[in-house]
Every structure is written in structure tokens, then in C-alpha cells.
N, C-alpha and C positions, 0 to 999 in steps of 0.2 A: 408487454413493453419491458424493455431491459431495466434493470436496477443498477444504480450506482452503490458499490459495496466499499466500505473503507476496511480493508483487511490489514491489520496493523498490530506491531508489538508495543507494548508500554510497560514502563516501570510502575512501581507501587505510586510514585509521585507523578504520574502522567507523562513521563518524557519517552519520546520515541527515538531519541538520540542524544548523545552528549553534546556539549557546546562545540566540539569539533567534528560533529557528525558520527561519533563512536557509537557502535552497536554491539561490540564485542563483549560488553559487560552482562549481556543477557545468559543466563545459565541454561544452555542447551542439554537436553537428555537424549539418549537413543530412542526411547519410546516417542517422544515428541517429534524428533527429526524424521522417524519412519512415518509417523502419522501425516506430518506436513507434506513429505514427498509423495505419499499414496493419495491423499485427500485434496491438496492444493498443489499439484506439481507445477502448474503454470507459474506459481508465485516465486520459484526458484529461478535466478537468472540463467540464461542459455548455457553460458560458459561453467557454471556450476552443475547444471543438469548433465552436461557431458561428462564432467568429472566424476559424477556419481553414478553414471550409466543409466540415467532415467530417460526413457524415450516413451513417455506416456502422453496420451492426448490430453488437451486442456479440459478441465472438468467443469469449471466455473466461469472462467473469464477468457474472452478472445481480445479484449481491448484494455489498455492501462492508461491512466492518466497520472502524472507526476510533476512536481515542482522541480525547479533548478537545484535546490540542495539535496534532493533525493537522486537526481541525475548525475551530479558531479563526481561522486565517488567512482561511479563506472569510468567516466571520462579520465579520472586520475590513474586508472590501471589500463588505460588504452582500449577501453571498450565503448564504442559509439552507440551500440545497439544492445543494451544489456538483456532485454526481453525480445529478441528476434523472433520468437514463437507467437508474439501477440502484436496487435496493432498499438503503437506507443506514440503517446502525445506528451510533450514537455511544455509546461506553462512557464514563461519567463519572459519578462521585459527587458533584461539585461544580458542575456546570453546571446552571444554571436551565432552565426550560422552553425547548424549541426551538419556534420559531414558524414551523414549516413541517410539514404533514402527511405529506411525503415523507421525513422524517427521524425515526427513531425513537431516543429516548433510552433507553439501558440503564444502569440504576443499580447492578445487581449481577449477579455470576456470568456473566461473559462466556464461560466454558468450557461451561456449560449452554446458553447461546445458540447457540454454534457447533455443539455436538453435535446440537441440535434443528434447526438449519439443514441440517446434513449429512444428515439424514434426509428432508428434503424434496425434492420433485424440483426440478430446475433446473440451471443451469450452476453452475460453480465458485464459490467465495466468496472474494473479494479482501481480505486482510488489508492495508489501506492504510496502517497505522501507528498509533501510533508504537512506540517502543522498550519502554516499560513494559508496554504491551498485548501486544506480541509475546512478551515474557518470560512473561506470564501464559498466553498461548495456545500456547507452544511444544509442549506435549503434543498438540495437535490439528493443528499445521502439518504438512501433507502435502507440500508442495513449496515451494522457494523459487526465485524469479526475481530474481536479484540483478544490478542495473546497476551495476558497479564503475567508477568515475571515477578518473582519474589526478590526484588532488588530495588533499592532506592537510588536514584541517579544523583539527586541533589541539585543539578543544574542541567541545562540542555534544552532541547527543542520540544515544546509542548504538543501533544496530540492534536490540539486545536488552538489556534490564536486568532484573535480579531476581536470584533464587537461582541459585547455581552449580549447573548441570544440563547436563553435557555430552551433547549430542544429536547422533547421527551422521546425516549427509546424504552421499548419493553423487552426485558430478557427472554429469549426463546429457547436456549439450550446452553448447556455449559459441559466441560470436559476437562478432567484434572489429568495431569502428567507426574511422573515420578520425580522430576526436578522441581516440583512445587508450583509449576506453572499451570495456569488454566486457560482455555479458550472459552469464550462466552460470545454467543450470537445475540444481537439485538435487532429488533425491527422497529422502524419508526412507529410512534403511536403514543397515545395518551397513557 
């Protein structure tokens, strides 16, 4: 069965973005960028992959699910299908129609959507963001891939928001980079 994987960048204080959706405060390093491009090429937006000359097959995911806040920065730069190399779902009750057949708007019950997707054949499903959606989908998240950056945001969007619901995950692996960041893989478990 496919897994739902929350592959996400976080600050020391648990923010995935600033209060205005900023993410440019994460200190990127050449070794980490090269690693992400090689190991998780499908997590780079299609237009960025083209700029970097990346023409690699998807390694982990063939589907992604994201909330409106994660989708809107692409719309602001005129990109209606930011991950055209993946099957894309945007969860929103307030977003108008999406003007791209490659992006499906989900207006209700993202838990049902994920459960249905898990039963279908394919690669894993990437929970791309944001924090509210991650809080709703927490019961279905099977793995976390957390890119932890050595920076305090101070304010912004938390990695998870919603009801108090302590959920145990077990560290499975970690990797450190020259910029002080770490990637840690967690699996659901006691």
C-alpha cells in the first residue's frame, strides 16, 4: 500500500514558512541542494527542474497533496501547475476554480482522498504542505522526512496545526549537511 509522506522543511522553532509564506530564510548549501536534486528530484517544482537541467525520473512520489497556502505562491508567479510531473491535488474550501487540468481541487474530506489514493497503485504520496492540512491528515501520515534548518523564524506557519493529538514517530535515519541542516526520516510508531 502507498504511504503518505510529509516531506517538509522546518525551522528550529517548527515553522515551515514565515507569516507571509516566506521560505527564503532557510540557509541552503551546495551539498544539500545537490542531494535534494539527486534523491528527491520530484519535490522540485517543474519550472525549477527545467532551470537546473534536471530531467530525472520520480524516485519516491508520483502524487502530491497540498493546501491553498502552499499552492498560492505558484499562482502568484503565474504557475498554475507547479508540479506538472506529479498528480496534483489542492485542498481548499475557498479557492476558486483551478485553471489547469493537471491540478485537481478538493473541496472536502482530504482524509477520504488520502485513504482512496493509498489504495490505488503507484508510488508514495507527498504531503507538500501546509500546517493546517498536515494537522488534518496526521492520522494518515506514515512517514516524515524533516529537513531541519538551523534558523529560528519567530513567527509563521507551524509544521502542524489543529487539535492536540500527540502522535509518536520513530527516527529511522538522519543526514547532516555543511549548512548545519539535517534531514531526519521518521516512521509512524510507538
